[in-house]
Every structure is written in structure tokens, then in C-alpha cells.
C-alpha positions in Angstrom: 50.1 115.4 -60.8 49.8 117.7 -57.8 52.9 119.5 -56.8 54.2 118.4 -53.4 53.7 121.0 -50.6 56.8 122.6 -49.3 57.7 121.8 -45.7 56.4 124.3 -43.2 58.9 126.5 -41.5 59.5 126.3 -37.8 57.3 129.5 -37.3 54.5 128.0 -39.3 54.7 124.7 -37.5 53.3 126.2 -34.3 49.9 125.1 -33.2 47.0 127.1 -34.5 45.6 127.4 -31.0 48.6 129.7 -30.0 47.8 132.3 -32.6 47.0 135.7 -30.9 48.4 134.8 -27.5 51.0 137.6 -27.5 48.2 140.2 -27.8 46.4 138.5 -25.0 49.5 138.4 -22.8 50.1 142.1 -23.5 46.5 142.9 -22.5 47.1 141.2 -19.2 50.7 142.5 -18.5 50.3 146.1 -19.7 47.9 147.3 -16.9 50.1 145.7 -14.2 53.2 147.3 -15.7 51.5 150.8 -16.0 50.2 150.5 -12.4 53.7 149.7 -11.2 55.0 152.8 -13.1 52.3 155.1 -11.6 52.9 153.7 -8.1 56.7 154.3 -8.5 56.0 157.9 -9.6 53.6 158.5 -6.7 56.1 157.2 -4.2 58.7 159.5 -5.7 56.4 162.5 -5.4 55.7 161.6 -1.8 59.3 161.3 -0.8 60.2 164.5 -2.6 57.5 166.3 -0.7 58.7 164.8 2.6 62.3 165.8 1.8 61.2 169.4 1.1 59.3 169.5 4.4 62.3 168.1 6.3 64.7 170.7 4.8 62.2 173.5 5.5 61.8 172.4 9.2 65.6 172.3 9.6 65.8 175.9 8.2 63.2 177.0 10.7 65.0 175.4 13.6 68.3 177.0 12.6 66.6 180.4 12.9 64.7 179.8 16.1 67.7 178.3 18.0 69.0 181.8 18.4 66.2 182.7 20.8 67.9 182.6 24.2 64.7 182.9 26.2 60.9 182.8 25.7 60.7 186.6 25.0 63.3 186.3 22.2 61.4 183.3 20.9 58.2 185.3 20.8 59.9 188.1 18.9 61.7 185.7 16.4 58.8 183.3 15.8 56.6 185.2 13.3 59.5 186.0 11.0 61.0 182.6 11.3 57.7 180.8 10.5 57.1 183.1 7.5 60.6 182.4 6.2 60.2 178.7 6.7 56.9 178.7 4.8 58.5 180.6 1.9 61.4 178.2 2.0 59.1 175.2 1.9 57.2 176.7 -1.0 60.4 177.5 -2.9 62.1 174.2 -2.4 59.0 172.1 -2.6 57.6 173.9 -5.6 54.7 171.9 -6.9 55.9 168.9 -4.9 54.8 170.4 -1.6 51.7 172.6 -1.9 50.0 174.7 0.8 52.7 174.2 3.4 51.8 174.8 7.1 54.4 175.6 9.6 54.3 175.4 13.4 56.8 175.6 16.2 57.2 175.0 19.9 59.6 176.2 22.6 60.1 174.0 25.6 62.3 174.9 28.6 63.8 171.8 30.2 64.7 171.4 33.9 68.5 171.7 33.4 68.3 175.2 32.2 68.4 174.4 28.5 65.6 174.9 26.0 64.5 173.1 22.8 62.7 174.4 19.7 60.8 172.2 17.4 59.5 173.2 14.0 56.9 171.1 12.1 56.2 171.5 8.4 53.4 169.7 6.5 51.8 170.1 3.1 50.0 168.4 0.4 51.8 166.2 -2.1 51.2 166.0 -5.9 49.0 163.0 -6.6 48.4 161.1 -9.9 45.1 159.7 -8.7 42.2 162.1 -8.7 40.7 162.4 -5.2 43.7 161.0 -3.4 45.0 163.4 -0.8 48.5 162.7 0.5 50.2 164.9 3.2 53.9 164.9 3.8 55.0 166.1 7.3 58.3 166.5 8.9 59.7 168.0 12.1 63.1 169.0 13.3 64.2 170.1 16.7 67.3 171.5 18.3 68.7 172.9 21.5 68.6 176.6 21.9 72.0 178.2 21.8 73.0 180.0 25.0 75.8 182.4 25.0 77.7 182.4 28.3 80.5 184.5 29.6 83.9 182.8 29.8 84.1 180.7 32.9 80.3 180.4 33.4 79.0 176.8 33.7 75.8 175.9 32.0 
């Protein structure tokens, strides 16, 4: 007499058509998950490069705000731009490569002046051939040193 079959466990009771579905689900979900991870890393690299450019631009403005007139600005500009570029390279490191620095000096009608420094550079990319550029600018009013009692 044949021996009765033991009852199938809950795991074994699944439909045979569902075998291998977890591998298929992983094959569908894994590329999406990896793309999301790479996109997050690329966004982080971009924001890091932009933050480095912003800090470098602020440093450049803090140096150029000391130029009381256009001739002082012309004398300070080369050194300030070189220092700003070194600062961007140092702070940005590999996150902001080939920084380019520029500045402007604008005299306004009320006797004040404004300096603006712009820093831009390439950002690390995870995708070959993709070129992202981070750029930031900062501006500030030129400091004018007046004698006591003088009105601006």
C-alpha cells in the first residue's frame, strides 16, 4: 500500500507560476535603485561645487571691498583674483575643477561703489561626456573710510 504523502508546507503550497518572480522583480527594481543612487551622488557633487564657488566669491569680495576708488581697485584686482582662484581650487578640490574668476567695480550715483566677484568651474560628473558647470557670484558695497563728522 502506498504511503500517504505528507501535507505540503505553506511555502511549498505556493503556485508554481510564482517561482522565480523575486529574481525578476530584482532585475526590474535594481536599475531604478542604482539610477536613483547615482542621481543623488551627482546632485551632491553639483551642490558641493556650487558651495565652493560661493565661498570663493565671498572671499574675493571681502578683499576687493577695500578698494576705495577705481585706481585702488585696479591695483588690488590681480592679486585678489589670483587668491580667489587659489581659494576655489583649495576648498573645491576635485569638486570644483578649473575655476575661473572675474570681477566688476561699479560706481553708483550716490557716491558709493559695488564690487561683484563671479566664480565658475566644472563639477565632477559620474556620467562620461556630461559637463556640468557650477557658478556663483557675490557682491558687496565698497568700504569708504571717512573723517569723523563727514557725511557719506
